[in-house]
C-alpha positions, 0 to 999 in steps of 0.5 A: 134891492131885490126885485119881485121876480128875484124874491119869488125865485128865492121863495120858490127855491126855498119851498122846493128845498123844504119839500125834498124829504132827504135827511141830513143837510138841506140840498142847496141846488135850487138856491145855488142855481139862482146864484150861478145862472146869471154868472154862467149866462154872462160868461157865455156871452163874454168869453174874454172876461171872467166874472164873480159875485162881490159882496157890495155891503162890504166896501173893502171887498168892493175896493179890493176887487176894483184894485184887482181889475174888476168892474161892476157889470151894468144891468144893460149888459147882463149884470145882476144884483142879488138882494142887497148884498151881491152884485156881478163884477167882471174883469178881462181874462188877461188881468186875472191870468196876470194876477194868478201868474204873479201869485204863482211866482210869489209862491214859488219864491216863498217855497225856495226862500229857506234854501236861499237863506241857508245858502247866504248863511253858509256863505257868511260862515265860509267868509268868516272862516276865510277872513278871520281864521285863514281857512279856505272853505268850499261853500258847496261842501258846507251847503247840503241841498237835498 
């Protein structure tokens, strides 16, 4: 649950946003600061970890983040809970870097997958031409990789 101090901060930020007489969309800077300040403070104290806010109302999000290596930061260590939805979770930087590296490898493999599939198709055609018709075919001549 939100503490009285958090509720007051949110109310003050909302009042400040209403007072700014700019036209168009309401600037969200004060509310954004309420969200980012605890994260920035925790990250400054723990440079070997990465942190993020997780929607604790959604059990699937929490389970997904825990599977990614994130753990909830206790309040004694600087963890915060904003309202009844968001809580601060953190993970070691190396865990995040490994996950990002795996994602990068998968992305690169997907980007080259069409070439691999086409090369296998060309090899199958060359094999069929050689085995069924006795025509030797150079796969490099059939496969144009541009």
